[in-house]
C-alpha positions in Angstrom: 24.6 -13.5 -18.7 26.1 -17.0 -18.6 24.1 -20.0 -17.4 24.7 -23.6 -16.6 22.0 -24.7 -19.0 20.1 -23.3 -21.9 16.6 -24.4 -20.9 13.7 -22.7 -22.6 12.5 -19.6 -20.9 9.2 -21.2 -20.1 10.7 -24.1 -18.2 12.3 -23.3 -14.8 16.0 -24.2 -14.8 18.5 -24.7 -12.0 22.1 -24.0 -12.0 24.6 -21.2 -11.3 24.2 -18.0 -13.3 26.2 -14.7 -13.3 24.0 -11.8 -14.2 24.1 -8.0 -14.4 20.3 -7.7 -14.7 19.9 -5.8 -11.3 22.6 -3.3 -12.3 21.1 -2.9 -15.8 17.7 -2.2 -14.4 19.0 0.3 -11.8 21.0 2.4 -14.3 18.1 3.0 -16.7 16.9 6.6 -17.1 13.3 7.4 -16.5 11.3 6.5 -19.6 7.8 5.8 -21.1 8.3 2.1 -20.0 8.5 3.2 -16.4 5.4 5.2 -16.7 3.6 2.1 -18.1 4.7 0.3 -14.9 3.4 3.1 -12.7 0.1 3.3 -14.4 -0.5 -0.4 -14.7 0.4 -1.2 -11.1 -0.1 2.0 -9.1 -3.7 2.8 -10.2 -5.2 0.0 -8.1 -4.4 2.1 -5.0 -6.8 4.6 -6.4 -9.5 1.9 -6.4 -8.6 1.0 -2.8 -9.0 4.6 -1.7 -12.3 4.9 -3.6 -13.6 1.7 -1.9 -12.7 2.6 1.6 -13.8 6.2 1.4 -17.2 5.3 -0.1 -17.8 3.0 2.9 -16.9 5.6 5.4 -19.1 8.2 3.8 -22.1 6.0 3.2 -22.1 4.6 6.7 -24.8 7.1 7.8 -27.0 6.4 4.8 -26.8 2.6 5.2 -28.1 3.0 8.7 -31.1 4.9 7.6 -34.5 3.3 6.9 -35.0 2.5 3.3 -31.3 1.8 2.5 -32.1 -1.8 1.8 -29.9 -3.1 4.7 -30.7 -3.6 8.4 -27.4 -2.3 9.7 -26.1 0.5 12.0 -23.5 3.2 11.3 -21.3 1.7 14.0 -21.4 -1.7 12.4 -20.3 -0.2 9.1 -17.4 1.8 10.5 -16.6 -0.8 13.1 -17.4 -4.4 12.3 -17.4 -4.1 8.5 -14.2 -2.0 8.6 -12.5 -4.6 10.8 -13.6 -7.4 8.6 -12.2 -5.6 5.5 -8.9 -5.2 7.2 -8.9 -8.8 8.5 -9.6 -9.9 4.9 -6.7 -7.8 3.7 -4.3 -9.3 6.3 -5.4 -12.8 5.4 -5.1 -12.1 1.7 -1.7 -10.6 2.0 -0.3 -13.7 3.7 -2.1 -16.1 1.3 -1.1 -14.3 -1.9 2.3 -13.1 -0.6 3.6 -16.7 -0.4 2.2 -17.4 -3.9 3.8 -14.2 -5.2 7.3 -15.2 -4.1 6.8 -18.7 -5.5 4.9 -18.2 -8.8 5.9 -14.7 -9.8 4.7 -11.1 -9.5 2.7 -10.9 -12.7 0.5 -13.9 -12.2 -0.5 -12.8 -8.8 -1.2 -9.2 -9.4 -3.7 -10.3 -12.1 -5.4 -12.8 -9.9 -5.6 -10.5 -6.9 -7.3 -7.7 -8.9 -9.8 -10.2 -10.2 -10.7 -11.3 -6.7 -11.1 -7.7 -5.6 -13.4 -6.9 -8.6 -15.6 -9.9 -8.0 -16.0 -9.1 -4.3 -16.7 -5.4 -4.9 -19.4 -6.3 -7.4 -21.1 -8.7 -5.0 -20.9 -6.0 -2.2 -23.1 -3.8 -4.4 -25.7 -6.6 -4.5 -26.0 -6.8 -0.7 -29.5 -7.7 0.5 -28.7 -8.6 4.1 -26.1 -7.4 6.6 -24.3 -10.8 6.7 -23.8 -10.6 2.9 -22.3 -7.1 3.2 -19.9 -8.2 5.9 -18.9 -11.3 4.0 -18.0 -9.5 0.8 -16.3 -6.7 2.7 -14.0 -9.4 4.0 -13.4 -10.8 0.5 -12.8 -7.4 -1.0 -10.1 -6.9 1.6 -8.8 -10.4 0.8 -8.1 -9.3 -2.8 -6.6 -5.9 -1.9 -4.3 -7.5 0.7 -2.8 -9.7 -2.0 -2.4 -6.6 -4.2 -0.2 -5.0 -1.6 2.3 -7.9 -1.6 2.4 -8.5 -5.3 2.5 -4.9 -6.5 5.0 -3.4 -4.0 7.3 -6.3 -4.9 7.0 -5.7 -8.6 7.4 -1.9 -8.3 10.6 -2.0 -6.3 12.1 -4.6 -8.5 11.3 -2.7 -11.7 12.0 0.9 -10.8 15.6 2.2 -10.9 17.2 2.8 -7.4 17.6 6.5 -8.1 13.8 6.9 -8.2 12.6 4.0 -6.1 11.7 5.9 -2.9 9.7 8.7 -4.4 7.9 6.5 -6.9 7.0 3.9 -4.2 5.7 6.7 -2.0 3.7 8.5 -4.7 2.1 5.2 -5.9 1.1 4.2 -2.4 -0.1 7.8 -1.8 -2.3 7.6 -4.9 -4.7 5.8 -2.7 -5.8 9.3 -1.7 -6.7 10.3 -5.3 -9.2 7.5 -5.1 -10.3 8.9 -1.7 -11.0 12.3 -3.2 -13.0 10.6 -6.0 -14.9 8.4 -3.5 -15.7 11.4 -1.3 -17.0 13.5 -4.2 -18.8 10.5 -5.7 -20.6 9.8 -2.4 -22.1 13.3 -2.5 -23.8 12.6 -5.8 -24.7 9.0 -5.0 -26.2 10.0 -1.6 -28.3 12.7 -3.1 -31.9 11.3 -2.9 -33.0 13.8 -5.5 -30.9 11.9 -8.0 -30.9 8.3 -6.7 -33.2 6.4 -4.2 -31.7 5.6 -0.8 -31.3 1.9 -1.7 -29.6 2.5 -5.0 -27.0 5.3 -4.8 -24.6 3.4 -2.5 -24.8 0.3 -4.7 -23.9 2.3 -7.8 -20.9 3.7 -5.9 -19.5 0.2 -5.6 -20.4 -0.7 -9.1 -18.4 2.2 -10.5 -15.3 0.8 -8.7 -15.8 -2.4 -10.6 -15.9 -0.6 -14.0 -12.7 1.3 -13.2 -11.0 -1.9 -12.1 -11.8 -3.6 -15.4 -10.1 -0.8 -17.2 -7.0 -1.2 -14.9 -7.0 -4.9 -15.6 -6.7 -4.3 -19.3 -3.7 -1.9 -18.8 -2.0 -4.3 -16.4 -1.8 -7.1 -18.9 1.1 -5.2 -20.5 3.2 -5.0 -17.3 6.0 -7.6 -17.4 7.2 -10.1 -14.9 10.0 -8.9 -12.6 13.4 -9.9 -14.2 14.9 -10.1 -10.7 12.3 -12.8 -9.9 12.9 -14.5 -13.2 16.7 -15.0 -13.0 16.5 -16.4 -9.5 13.6 -18.8 -10.2 15.2 -20.4 -13.3 13.9 -18.1 -16.0 17.3 -16.4 -16.7 16.9 -16.4 -20.5 13.5 -14.7 -20.2 15.0 -12.1 -17.9 17.8 -11.4 -20.4 15.4 -11.1 -23.3 13.1 -8.7 -21.4 15.8 -6.4 -20.1 17.5 -6.3 -23.5 14.2 -5.3 -25.2 13.6 -2.6 -22.6 17.2 -1.2 -23.1 16.7 -1.0 -26.8 13.4 0.7 -26.4 14.8 3.3 -24.0 17.9 3.9 -26.2 15.6 4.7 -29.1 13.5 7.0 -26.9 16.5 8.9 -25.6 18.5 8.9 -28.8 21.8 7.8 -27.1 23.4 4.6 -25.8 22.9 3.6 -22.1 25.9 3.7 -19.7 27.5 0.3 -18.9 26.1 -1.6 -15.9 28.1 -1.3 -12.7 28.4 -4.9 -11.5 27.3 -8.5 -11.6 26.2 -11.1 -9.1 26.4 -14.9 -9.2 23.4 -16.8 -7.9 22.2 -20.4 -7.6 18.9 -20.7 -9.3 16.0 -22.2 -7.4 12.4 -23.2 -8.4 11.1 -22.2 -5.0 12.2 -21.0 -1.5 10.9 -22.8 1.6 8.8 -20.9 4.1 11.1 -22.0 7.0 14.1 -20.4 5.3 12.1 -17.2 4.7 11.1 -17.0 8.3 14.6 -17.7 9.6 16.0 -15.0 7.3 13.6 -12.3 8.3 13.7 -12.9 12.1 17.1 -14.3 12.7 19.3 -12.5 10.2 17.4 -9.2 10.4 15.8 -8.8 13.8 16.3 -5.0 14.0 14.7 -4.6 10.6 11.8 -6.7 11.7 11.2 -4.5 14.7 11.3 -1.5 12.4 8.8 -2.9 10.0 6.3 -3.9 12.7 6.6 -0.5 14.4 5.9 1.5 11.2 2.9 -0.7 10.2 1.2 -0.7 13.6 1.4 3.0 14.0 0.1 4.0 10.6 -2.5 1.2 10.5 -4.2 2.3 13.7 -4.3 5.9 12.7 -5.4 5.4 9.1 -7.9 2.6 9.5 -9.6 4.3 12.4 -9.8 7.7 10.9 -10.5 6.6 7.3 -13.5 4.6 8.4 -14.6 7.0 11.2 -14.1 10.6 10.1 -17.6 10.9 8.6 -19.1 9.6 11.8 -17.3 12.3 13.8 -18.6 15.1 11.5 -22.2 13.9 11.8 -22.2 13.2 15.5 -20.2 16.2 16.9 -20.7 18.9 14.3 -24.1 18.0 12.9 -22.9 17.7 9.3 -25.6 16.0 7.2 -24.7 12.5 6.0 -24.8 13.6 2.4 -22.3 16.4 2.9 -19.4 14.6 4.7 -17.8 13.9 1.3 -16.8 17.6 0.9 -14.8 17.5 4.1 -13.2 14.1 3.4 -12.2 15.3 -0.1 -10.1 18.0 1.5 -8.2 15.8 3.9 -7.7 13.2 1.1 -6.1 15.9 -1.0 -3.8 16.7 1.8 -2.9 13.1 2.1 -1.9 12.8 -1.6 0.1 16.0 -1.5 2.3 14.6 1.4 4.0 11.8 -0.7 3.9 13.9 -3.8 5.8 16.9 -2.3 7.9 15.0 0.2 8.7 11.9 -1.8 11.8 13.1 -3.5 13.4 13.9 -0.1 13.3 10.2 0.8 15.8 9.7 -2.0 17.9 12.8 -1.3 17.8 13.7 2.4 17.5 10.0 3.2 15.2 7.3 4.6 16.0 7.6 8.3 15.5 11.4 8.7 12.4 11.5 6.6 10.7 8.4 8.0 11.3 9.4 11.6 10.4 13.0 11.1 7.1 12.4 9.2 5.9 9.9 11.9 6.9 12.2 14.8 5.5 15.4 13.2 2.1 13.8 12.4 1.9 12.3 16.0 2.7 15.6 17.7 0.3 17.5 15.4 -2.4 15.0 16.2 -1.9 15.5 20.0 -2.4 19.2 19.3 -5.7 18.5 17.4 -6.9 16.3 20.3 -6.3 19.1 22.7 -8.2 21.7 20.6 -11.1 19.3 20.1 -11.2 18.6 23.8 -11.4 22.3 24.5 -14.3 22.7 22.1 -12.2 25.1 19.9 -12.9 23.3 16.6 -15.6 23.5 14.0 -16.2 21.0 11.2 -14.1 23.2 9.0 -11.2 23.8 11.4 -11.2 20.1 12.4 -10.8 19.2 8.8 -8.0 21.7 8.4 -6.2 20.2 11.4 -6.5 16.7 10.0 -5.4 17.9 6.6 -2.1 19.1 8.1 -1.7 16.0 10.3 -2.2 13.6 7.4 0.1 15.6 5.0 3.0 14.2 7.1 1.3 11.0 8.1 0.6 9.9 4.6 4.3 10.2 3.5 5.2 8.3 6.7 2.6 5.6 6.1 3.7 5.1 2.5 7.3 4.8 3.6 6.3 1.7 5.7 5.5 -0.2 2.5 8.7 1.1 0.9 10.7 0.0 3.9 9.6 -3.6 4.2 9.8 -4.1 0.4 13.4 -3.1 0.2 15.2 -4.1 3.4 14.8 -7.9 3.1 16.3 -10.4 0.5 14.6 -10.6 -2.9 13.4 -14.2 -2.3 11.5 -13.1 0.8 10.2 -9.7 -0.5 6.5 -10.4 -1.1 6.2 -12.6 2.0 7.9 -10.0 4.1 5.6 -7.3 2.8 2.6 -9.6 3.5 3.8 -10.5 7.0 4.5 -7.0 8.2 1.4 -5.7 6.6 -0.8 -8.5 8.1 0.6 -8.4 11.6 0.9 -4.6 11.8 -2.5 -4.0 10.3 -4.1 -6.7 12.4 -2.7 -5.0 15.5 -3.6 -1.5 14.5 -6.0 -1.8 11.7 -8.5 -4.2 13.2 -8.4 -2.8 16.7 -8.4 0.8 15.4 -11.9 0.8 13.8 -13.4 -1.2 16.6 -12.0 1.0 19.3 -12.6 4.2 17.4 -16.2 3.3 16.5 -16.9 2.4 20.1 -15.4 5.6 21.5 -17.1 7.9 18.9 -20.4 6.2 19.2 -20.7 7.2 22.8 -21.0 10.9 21.8 -18.6 11.9 24.6 -15.9 14.3 23.5 -13.4 12.8 26.0 -13.8 9.3 24.4 -13.0 10.6 20.9 -10.0 12.6 22.3 -8.7 9.4 23.8 -8.9 7.7 20.4 -7.0 10.6 18.9 -4.3 10.3 21.6 -3.9 6.6 21.1 -3.2 7.1 17.4 -0.8 10.0 18.1 1.2 8.0 20.6 1.6 5.0 18.3 2.8 7.3 15.5 5.3 9.0 17.8 6.6 5.6 19.1 7.1 4.4 15.5 9.0 7.6 14.7 11.4 7.0 17.5 12.0 3.5 16.4 12.7 4.7 12.9 15.2 7.3 14.2 17.3 4.5 15.6 16.7 1.6 13.3 15.8 2.9 9.8 18.1 1.6 7.0 20.2 3.8 4.7 18.5 2.5 1.5 18.3 5.6 -0.6 19.8 5.3 -4.1 21.2 1.8 -3.3 20.6 -1.4 -5.2 18.1 -3.8 -3.6 20.8 -6.5 -3.8 23.2 -4.2 -1.9 20.6 -3.4 0.9 19.9 -7.1 1.4 22.0 -9.8 -0.4 19.8 -12.4 -2.1 19.7 -15.8 -0.4 20.6 -17.4 -3.7 23.9 -15.5 -4.1 27.0 -17.7 -4.3 29.4 -14.9 -4.9 29.4 -11.4 -3.4 28.5 -8.5 -5.7 31.2 -6.9 -7.7 33.0 -3.9 -6.0 30.8 -1.3 -7.8 27.8 -2.7 -6.1 29.2 -3.1 -2.6 27.6 -1.3 0.3 28.6 2.3 0.7 
C-alpha cells in the first residue's frame, strides 16, 4: 500500500491511497481466524433467537394470575412484540449511522452492552409498562447489532464463502430459538419454579450467555476495508499482513498473490446526504429489491415467531407449558434451511436461490392455510407444515440481510442495512404481530387463515421481485458489486465485473 502521508494508525489521515487490501482478504483460504470471526459475531443471533422465542412461549404464563405482571397474552404477542420490533428499527438507524462513521468494532461492542442491560432489566419487570419499555430497549440494542455485525461479517469473509457464511450466521438465530423453546419448558414448570420466577430466570440466562459472547468478541478486529477508507490505512495494512502470516503458518504454504488494487481518496466521514443519494438515485432497482425482501420476511417471521404459541394453545388446546416442544421443532427446521441451502447461494447463484426460497415458502404457506381452514391439521401436523414452510423461508429471510449488505457501496453499508431493515421491518414486523395477535385472539379459524394468507402473499411478491431484480453477487468482490464512493481509479482488470 502506498499513502500520501504516514500518519499514525490511531489518527485518521486523508489523502489518496492505492491498496490491495480487499483482494488480499478475498483470496484468503478458510482458516481458524475466520472461525473466530464467525463465533465472535454470529453467536449474538443465538441470543436474539433465545430472547424472542422465550417471549412467545411465556406469553400464556405471563397472562396467568400469580405471574407478577398484570398483562394479557395478546399484549405480550402483540403490543410488546411490536415495541421490540420498533426498538430494533430505531436502534438499527441510530447505530447504523454511527457504525459507518466510527467503525464496526466499537459499535458491535456498544450494541451488545445495550442489549444485555435491557434484557437484565426486563427480568426485573414489576409492572406492564416496565416490561414494555425494556422490550423496546432490548430491540434497540439488537437492531444496532444487525447493522454493525452484518457489515463486519461481509467485509471480513472471503467472497468465495460470503453467501453461505452470512446465511448460516443469520440462521443461527434458530439455534437460540431451539434453546429458548426447550428452556421455556423447564422455566414454566411450576413444580420447579414459581409462576413469578421461572420467566424471569429465562431472561437472566440470556444475560449470562451474552456476557460470555462479549468476552469472545473483544478479539474480533476492526474491518480493514473500513480502516483504509477512513484514514487508518496503516492499521489496515498491519492487520491484514498479520492475518496472512497466521494463515500461512496454519496452512504450511504461501498464499497466492492478490488479484488487483483500487485507488481511493480517504475520508474521515461520509455525509448522510451522499449516502441517501447513492442508495436511492444511483441504485433505485436495488433499493426496491431490498425493501421487498425485508417486508415479506419481516411480516411472516415477526407474526409467527411471536404468535405460534398462542395458536397452539387457542386452537389445539396445547398447555402453555408444552408449546416449547412444538416450537423447538420448527426452530430446528429454520436452522437447517440456511445450513443445507447456504452453499447453493454461492454456487447456483443469488437470483435463483433468493427468488425460489421466497416463492416456495409462500406457496407452501398458502397450502398450510388451506389445510388449517378445512380443519385437517392437528398440533403435530400444523407444526410439521410450518417446519417445511420455514425451511425455505429461513434461507430466504437470511438472504435479505446478505443482499442489502453486499449490493451498496462500502461507505453506505451499515446505514443501508439499517435503513432497509428498519423500513421493511417497520412495515412488516410491527404490523405483523399486531394484525396476527388481533386475528388469532378472536378464536375464529377464518381470521387466522387470513393472517397466514397475508404472510404467504408478501413472500410470493418478494420472490417475484427477486426473480427480476436480484444481483449476481456470488463469488464477487464487494468492491466489484458496488464501487466504493471514495474510489478515484477503477479497479484493476482482475477485479472488474464479470
